[in-house]
Structure formats: C-alpha cells, structure tokens
C-alpha atoms as one frame of an Amber mdcrd trajectory, in Angstrom:
protein
  21.772 -27.181  18.238  21.516 -26.732  14.799  17.446 -26.476  14.981  17.783
 -23.549  17.296  20.760 -21.847  14.597  18.029 -22.299  12.107  15.076 -21.355
  13.934  16.849 -18.194  15.265  17.428 -17.117  11.542  14.427 -14.339  11.130
  14.599 -15.097   7.355  14.155 -19.072   7.929  11.300 -18.207  11.025   9.617
 -15.825   9.046   9.346 -17.874   5.808   7.716 -20.477   7.532   4.979 -17.921
   8.963   4.453 -16.791   5.829   4.640 -20.185   4.353   1.995 -21.472   6.516
  -0.132 -18.940   6.099   0.039 -18.898   2.102  -0.423 -22.505   2.047  -3.612
 -21.950   3.818  -4.795 -19.313   2.042  -3.764 -20.872  -1.007  -5.665 -24.080
  -0.245  -8.822 -22.082   0.792  -8.469 -20.284  -3.024  -7.850 -23.245  -4.936
 -11.129 -24.466  -3.394 -12.952 -21.512  -3.817 -12.132 -21.837  -7.905 -13.787
 -25.161  -7.910 -16.486 -23.356  -6.055 -16.687 -20.201  -8.756 -16.352 -22.833
 -11.347 -19.243 -24.981 -10.186 -21.316 -21.977  -9.793 -20.431 -19.291 -12.359
 -19.089 -21.600 -15.180 -16.397 -21.266 -17.956 -17.542 -18.181 -19.504 -18.797
 -16.558 -15.729 -15.037 -17.753 -14.590 -13.520 -16.238 -17.902 -15.090 -12.787
 -17.329 -14.108 -12.668 -13.674 -10.322 -13.674 -14.847 -10.645 -10.809 -17.501
 -11.340  -8.246 -14.619  -8.791  -9.504 -11.806  -5.609  -8.542 -14.082  -6.780
  -5.148 -13.731  -7.104  -4.513 -10.090  -3.597  -5.924 -10.414  -2.649  -3.431
 -12.782  -3.982  -0.684 -10.420  -2.320  -2.104  -7.328   0.943  -1.966  -9.384
   0.378   1.561  -9.897  -0.677   2.235  -6.279   1.011   0.006  -3.645   3.135
  -2.411  -4.808   5.999  -0.477  -5.158   5.454   0.934  -1.868   5.482  -1.975
   0.279   8.660  -2.819  -1.516  10.066   0.603  -0.616   8.682   0.361   2.698
  10.239  -3.010   3.275  13.654  -1.485   2.065  13.571   1.604   3.805  12.353
   0.230   7.144  15.324  -2.740   6.858  17.697   0.143   6.388  16.192   2.527
   8.538  14.711   1.197  11.663  14.259   4.701  13.692  12.664   6.102  11.301
  10.016   3.525  10.521   6.748   5.375  11.806   7.604   8.279   9.461   8.180
   5.996   6.374   5.259   3.769   7.452   3.033   6.416   7.605   4.720   8.555
   4.643   3.862   5.066   2.268   0.001   5.093   3.692  -0.330   8.691   2.467
   0.926   9.016  -0.609  -0.526   5.147  -1.398  -3.880   6.095  -0.306  -3.907
   9.125  -2.588  -2.648   7.771  -5.324  -5.040   4.932  -5.212  -8.479   7.100
  -4.573  -7.565   8.748  -7.684  -7.336   5.556  -9.440 -10.347   4.593  -8.021
 -11.932   7.598  -9.445 -11.349   7.104 -12.687 -12.230   3.283 -12.307 -15.736
   4.005 -11.601 -16.230   6.917 -13.695 -14.903   5.061 -16.874 -15.747   1.811
 -15.791 -17.888   1.700 -19.472 -14.939   3.119 -21.451 -12.546   0.603 -19.868
 -15.138  -2.881 -20.319 -15.795  -2.209 -23.615 -12.333  -0.728 -24.802  -9.801
  -1.937 -22.789 -11.195  -5.320 -22.122 -13.251  -5.883 -24.542 -16.576  -7.318
 -22.605 -19.485  -4.657 -22.108 -20.536  -7.821 -19.401 -17.424  -6.500 -17.042
 -18.670  -2.975 -16.155 -20.488  -4.030 -12.648 -16.905  -6.007 -11.667 -15.122
  -3.140 -12.897 -17.036  -0.546 -10.704 -16.628  -3.096  -7.711 -12.883  -3.621
  -8.476 -12.695   0.325  -7.751 -13.451  -0.392  -3.940 -11.232  -2.726  -3.012
  -8.102  -0.132  -3.885  -7.699   2.180  -0.925  -7.538  -0.659   1.548  -5.746
  -2.819   0.017  -3.029   0.112  -0.539  -2.988   0.710   2.760  -2.761  -2.855
   4.483  -0.224  -3.753   2.041   1.876  -0.543   3.103   1.861  -2.364   6.631
   2.875  -5.400   5.158   6.071  -3.850   4.032   6.706  -2.490   7.478   6.361
  -5.534   9.007   8.464  -7.328   5.979  11.332  -4.413   7.081  11.538  -5.717
  10.362  11.373  -8.995   9.422   8.015  -9.813  11.442   6.032 -12.123   9.359
   3.022 -12.815  12.234   1.084  -9.858  11.360   1.304 -10.178   7.604   0.417
 -13.915   7.941  -2.555 -13.332  10.324  -3.633 -10.706   7.468  -3.519 -13.468
   4.349  -5.766 -15.871   6.407  -8.217 -12.893   7.661  -8.287 -11.364   3.819
  -9.134 -14.893   2.471 -11.459 -16.045   4.801 -13.745 -13.197   4.718 -13.467
 -13.346   0.581 -14.773 -16.507   0.893 -17.083 -16.053   3.512 -18.914 -13.193
   1.993 -18.763 -14.889  -1.594 -20.779 -18.108   0.288 -22.842 -15.975   2.102
 -24.256 -13.794  -0.810 -24.638 -17.260  -2.495 -26.623 -18.638   0.267 -28.853
 -15.378   0.513 -29.581 -15.443  -3.319 -29.902 -19.298  -3.539 -33.110 -18.274
  -1.122 -34.277 -16.151  -3.128 -34.038 -18.036  -6.210 -31.750 -15.996  -7.920
 -28.206 -16.373  -9.530 -25.001 -15.883  -8.329 -23.112 -13.522 -11.070 -19.579
 -12.761 -11.607 -19.595  -9.601  -9.558 -21.067 -11.019  -6.532 -17.201 -12.590
  -6.887 -15.900  -9.539  -6.618 -17.826  -8.186  -3.859 -15.847 -10.446  -2.076
 -12.686  -9.212  -3.199 -13.666  -5.908  -1.632 -14.931  -7.359   1.960 -11.471
  -9.149   2.188  -9.845  -6.206   1.336 -11.486  -4.129   4.080 -11.542  -7.057
   6.404  -7.657  -7.614   6.133  -7.228  -3.285   6.429  -8.816  -3.041  10.137
  -6.519  -5.880  11.008  -3.621  -4.767  10.200  -3.927  -0.658  11.141  -4.970
  -2.271  14.594  -1.652  -4.101  14.830   0.362  -1.686  13.447  -1.074   1.483
  15.907   0.002  -1.481  18.668   3.506  -1.746  17.251   4.306   1.611  16.853
   3.694   2.912  19.809   5.893   0.262  21.585   8.833   1.104  19.105   8.168
   5.225  19.982   9.215   4.163  23.376  12.613   2.685  21.891  13.316   5.614
  19.362  11.720   8.590  21.426  15.324  10.479  21.578  15.739  11.056  17.864
  15.693  14.796  17.823  14.943  15.776  13.886  11.453  17.225  13.733   8.406
  14.827  13.093   7.643  16.924  10.038  11.128  17.153   9.109  11.043  13.143
   8.736   7.812  12.611   7.273   9.020  14.859   4.531  12.402  13.136   4.147
  10.638   9.523   4.266   8.032  10.743   1.532  11.235  11.832  -0.683  13.078
   8.542  -0.042   9.863   6.817  -0.600   9.321   8.594  -4.045  12.871   7.594
  -5.292  12.598   4.382  -4.648   8.983   3.599  -5.615   9.215   5.103  -9.153
  11.228   2.402 -10.399   9.902  -0.641  -8.109   6.556   0.637  -9.399   6.704
   0.856 -12.922   8.263  -2.534 -12.929   5.567  -4.054 -10.756   3.303  -1.881
 -13.524   5.004  -3.379 -16.262   4.362  -6.954 -15.151   0.668  -6.063 -14.377
  -0.035  -4.316 -17.816   1.682  -7.303 -19.518  -0.818  -9.481 -17.869  -3.595
  -7.373 -18.988  -2.592  -7.153 -22.489  -2.114 -10.352 -22.501  -5.508 -11.070
 -21.132  -7.189  -8.779 -24.067  -5.187 -10.115 -26.428  -5.743 -13.991 -25.802
  -9.884 -13.950 -26.580  -8.958 -11.485 -29.457  -6.599 -13.520 -31.191  -8.378
 -17.005 -30.647 -11.023 -15.417 -32.492  -9.103 -14.690 -34.934  -7.600 -18.078
 -35.371 -11.367 -19.202 -36.005 -13.310 -19.899 -32.346 -16.107 -18.165 -31.498
 -16.220 -15.523 -28.824 -18.086 -17.746 -26.321 -15.393 -20.763 -27.198 -12.473
 -18.615 -26.786 -13.681 -16.605 -23.431 -14.144 -20.112 -22.462 -10.835 -21.640
 -23.254  -9.277 -18.622 -21.739 -11.069 -19.219 -18.377  -9.734 -22.781 -18.024
  -6.226 -21.849 -19.246  -6.009 -18.588 -16.847  -8.897 -19.447 -13.779  -7.895
 -23.492 -13.734  -4.333 -24.532 -15.085  -2.593 -21.473 -14.125  -3.269 -20.632
 -10.500  -2.339 -25.010 -10.050   0.947 -24.385 -11.401   1.592 -21.097  -8.980
   0.575 -23.005  -6.074   3.821 -24.903  -4.866   5.062 -21.150  -5.504   3.649
 -20.132  -2.133   6.982 -21.089  -0.431   9.590 -19.496  -2.845   6.880 -16.163
  -2.892   7.100 -16.146   0.929  11.239 -16.103   0.854  11.464 -13.873  -2.055
   9.225 -10.596   0.286  11.976 -11.273   3.084  14.894 -11.871   0.993  14.813
  -8.582  -0.495  14.944  -6.726   3.432  17.778  -9.138   4.223  19.858  -8.353
   1.130  19.337  -4.518   1.642  20.297  -4.514   5.692  23.577  -7.192   4.334
  24.600  -4.527   1.471  24.160  -1.297   3.929  26.363  -3.284   6.390  29.194
  -4.250   3.642  28.697  -7.985   4.273  29.290  -9.468   0.685  29.824 -13.030
   2.066  26.098 -12.686   3.078  24.806 -11.408  -0.150  26.525 -14.083  -2.029
  25.600 -16.896   0.208  22.001 -15.789   0.127  22.529 -15.642  -3.851  23.726
 -19.206  -3.879  20.852 -20.894  -1.432  18.281 -19.155  -3.560  19.501 -20.136
  -6.834  19.660 -24.263  -5.533  16.422 -23.967  -3.750  14.419 -22.798  -6.285
  16.098 -25.149  -8.762  15.194 -28.340  -6.718  12.084 -27.410  -5.780  10.817
 -26.240  -9.377  11.921 -29.296 -10.699  10.628 -31.576  -7.836   7.433 -30.095
  -8.718   7.764 -29.945 -12.411   8.007 -34.293 -12.411   5.257 -33.984 -10.145
   2.690 -31.941 -12.439   4.057 -33.703 -15.437   3.161 -37.380 -14.147  -0.702
 -36.101 -12.475  -1.879 -33.317 -15.362  -4.664 -35.760 -16.550  -5.350 -36.934
 -12.983  -5.059 -33.419 -11.491  -7.480 -32.017 -14.646  -9.800 -34.665 -14.286
 -10.241 -35.194 -10.654 -10.796 -31.585  -9.330 -12.080 -29.753 -12.370 -13.533
 -32.005 -14.419 -11.405 -30.993 -17.523  -9.319 -32.818 -20.160  -8.052 -29.337
 -21.307  -7.074 -27.988 -17.641  -4.815 -30.935 -17.865  -3.592 -30.609 -20.824
  -2.278 -27.253 -20.188  -0.631 -28.313 -16.612   1.530 -30.877 -18.724   2.558
 -28.493 -21.145   3.658 -25.575 -18.961   4.734 -27.307 -15.586   8.384 -26.665
 -17.185   7.640 -23.071 -15.885   8.494 -24.323 -12.219  11.990 -23.816 -12.064
  11.609 -20.637 -13.998   8.911 -18.857 -12.056  10.922 -19.749  -8.649  14.617
 -19.041  -9.706  13.946 -15.387 -11.335  11.471 -14.395  -8.606  14.081 -14.868
  -5.687  16.659 -13.037  -8.233  14.872 -10.344  -8.698  14.326  -9.905  -5.028
  18.204  -9.733  -4.288  18.376  -7.243  -7.585  16.236  -5.109  -5.785  17.633
  -5.348  -2.431  20.977  -4.333  -4.084  19.435  -1.261  -5.851  19.521  -2.663
  -9.179  15.329  -1.758  -9.797  16.229  -0.105 -12.853  17.478  -3.325 -14.676
  14.985  -5.203 -13.342  12.631  -3.136 -14.700  14.478  -3.296 -18.176  14.652
  -6.809 -18.433  10.890  -7.549 -17.576  10.421  -4.838 -20.254  12.218  -7.244
 -22.486  10.731  -9.990 -21.327   6.854  -8.998 -22.004   7.817  -7.582 -25.254
   8.437 -10.978 -26.214   5.389 -12.615 -24.801   2.988  -9.963 -26.544   4.430
  -9.674 -29.883   4.793 -13.621 -29.689   0.987 -13.673 -28.780   0.082 -11.026
 -31.286   1.638 -12.651 -33.717   1.562 -16.562 -33.362  -1.568 -17.237 -31.713
  -3.931 -16.174 -34.521  -2.033 -19.225 -36.847  -1.404 -21.545 -33.898  -4.109
 -21.006 -31.509  -3.885 -21.310 -27.737  -0.769 -23.496 -27.671   1.522 -20.207
 -29.185   0.046 -18.939 -25.720   1.904 -22.089 -24.107   4.927 -21.180 -26.115
   5.223 -17.460 -25.578   4.926 -17.903 -21.543   8.074 -20.458 -21.502  10.236
 -18.426 -24.078   9.560 -14.797 -22.296  10.491 -17.030 -18.966  13.236 -18.422
 -20.041  14.666 -15.359 -21.241  13.969 -13.811 -17.948  15.388 -16.068 -15.972
  18.860 -16.352 -17.980  18.650 -12.077 -17.897  18.602 -12.064 -14.065  20.802
 -14.728 -13.660  23.433 -12.851 -15.471  23.055  -9.631 -13.500  23.330 -11.351
 -10.234  26.424 -13.023 -11.459  27.786  -9.955 -13.031  26.994  -7.896  -9.337
  28.156 -10.421  -6.848  30.395 -12.619  -8.381  28.252 -15.680  -8.045
C-alpha cells in the first residue's frame, strides 16, 4: 500500500525516471571522458574543458532561464501550455540565433582574449552550431517538467548522449582508418550531433502531446494571438532574473576557467603544465564528484513546478514538508558520498584514470557533496516560491568570493587555493539559501 502511494506521487516517479536516464547518461559520459583522456591527452582535454564553459555561458543566456520559466508557468497555467511552449521556443530560438552568429563571427577574438588560447578557435566555431537545437529541446523539456511528465526528457537525455558518443566514436574510427588524429574539435562535433538528435525527437514528441491537449482545452475563448503575447510577457518577467542567475553561474565558471591556467602560470608553472593540471581537475576529478548528484539534480527540476503549484494553491504545509525532506535527503546523500570518495579517492584516481593527482583532488573536494545537493534543491524551492532575485544575489556573492580567492591566492599558493575557494564559496551559498528558505517558510 505504501509503495503504491509513493509511486503515485509524480515527484517521486518523475525523479526515478530522470534518475535512471541521468545515471545511464552519466555512466556513458564518464567512460567517454576516459576515452577522450586517452586519445586527446591532458592538454587536449584541457582545451576541450576550456571551451565547454563557453557553451554553458551561452546556454545560460539563451535557454536555461526559459526552461525554468516554462516549467513554472506550465505548472501554474496548464490550459495555456501550448502558447507558453510556443512563446518559449520562439524567444529562445531568436536569442540563440543572435548569439550563435556573434560567436561564429568572433571566434578568433573570443579564443584569444576570453579563453587566452588560439587553439580554441575551431572549437568555438563548432559550438555555435549547437546552441539553437539545444535551446529548442531545453524549452520542450521545461514544458514536460511543468506537467510533471519526465519520460520524454529522460529519453531525450539518453538520445543526446548516445548520439554524441556514437558520432565521436564514428569520427575516431574513420580518422584512424585514414591515419589521422582525433582532435578536440571533433569532440565538439559530437556535442552538436547530440543536440540535433535530441531536438528532432523532442519536437516529434511535443507535437503529439500538444495535439492531444488541444482537445482538452479547445473551449478557451481567448484569441490565440493574445495568449501568445501574454505568454511572451509572462516568460520575459520570469526569464530575466532566472537567466541572470544561470548566466552568472556560467560566467563565473568561464572566468574561473580563464583565470586558473593564467594564475597557475603566475605561480610558476609552464603554460603546458598549467593546462594539464587544469584538465585533470575539471575534466576528471570534478565530474567524478558531480556524478552521484544526478539523483538530486533530477529532483531539483521537479521540485520547482511542485513548489510553484503548491504555493499558488496556498498549500503551505506541502511546501514546508518538501523543504524538510529536501534538506534531509541532500544531507544524508551528500555525506554518504563524502565518506565513499574520501576512502576510495586514490583507488578511483589510479584505477580509472591512472592519475594520483586526480585522486588527490577528489579527496580534497569530497566535502562539497552535501553542499552541492542541499543548495541545489533549496535554490529550486526558492525559484518555485518566486524568489529568483534573492537567489541571484546569493549566487553573485558566492561567485565573487570564489573569483576573488582565485585571483589573489592561486598565484601565491597554487592549485590548492582554488580548492579552498570552491569550499568557501559553497559553504557561503548553502548557508545563505538555508537562511532564505527558513525566513520564507519558517522551516
């Protein structure tokens, strides 16, 4: 009976769907990282890792805010879901087209002056082709999250990762047969292939889903053009603070990735050694630490529409209950993996990557696990409660702490100072969102 009760809860079943897909996707991506490390080497992986945050920055500006806003609005206004999704895709696509054009035409300047590495020019140009499809299927995912239906986003995630890895491996086989080398830009081609494959599937799924919903809501008397304009306005109001929040996080990551190699050179390392160290930390160690968070990240995308709906209906008890469970689960889950990573760090580094340094980074940063889980869930709660501006401010302060410590301390203390900066900024962020949620809900 209890099992039936839990499985009837869309938050739980949706999280299970997303967790399965996310775990499978991360397993695939995890071994793909090993593959890339073997064929590209630490320097090639460093170039790849130097470019990826640029894509995250562009997606934060173009689509992440739209996905979250779409999820929130669809949960609150199910009868307008078709117009909300259409408006989100339209606005996000226009914005992403502009950003893609600017990125492609200014790839040299971005590589030289932002990334500080001329070899990133072809990677930047290739990334520009992936933005529009990424924005489209991101909005569609937000639509399904708002409906608390996760089957399509889950399948989309698996299709994207499969197409990405499969296309890269196919290119690698072809280049091997021609005695040519697999380059970092080829791995970016895989990203573009994955985004296009995911978009084709999600568009097809959304078309059938919306066609069925039109039958349910064909009695709405408001003109379609008015509903579309109204949806655009509602999305813009939510998108701006949410997008700024995502953009800030991605911008901070990009600044960090530009600063770390440069400050390591100032510390006394050669440019090649600095890039290799950076590639090991961000390309190997951090993905290992983030891997278990798939369950919490899946819960985060569903907590937001659930909180939005409960808050709109005045169900304060449900909101408080969700907050309590989120903090308890995040703490337990995070501490469990902190213990595991602390004990097995050397084994993981040597067995999977043949790198003592990778194990050292894992051991030093395993304390992040509880804070990553708790802060992520509570940020989703705050977004659902309409406190996007407060989340933006807290993230801004957290980013300032981290970047300031990198700029001031890494040239004096090396890579360890970056590890201190990560811990300090996440401690502050977790404490701040806990305070905000407690103040808002009394929990």
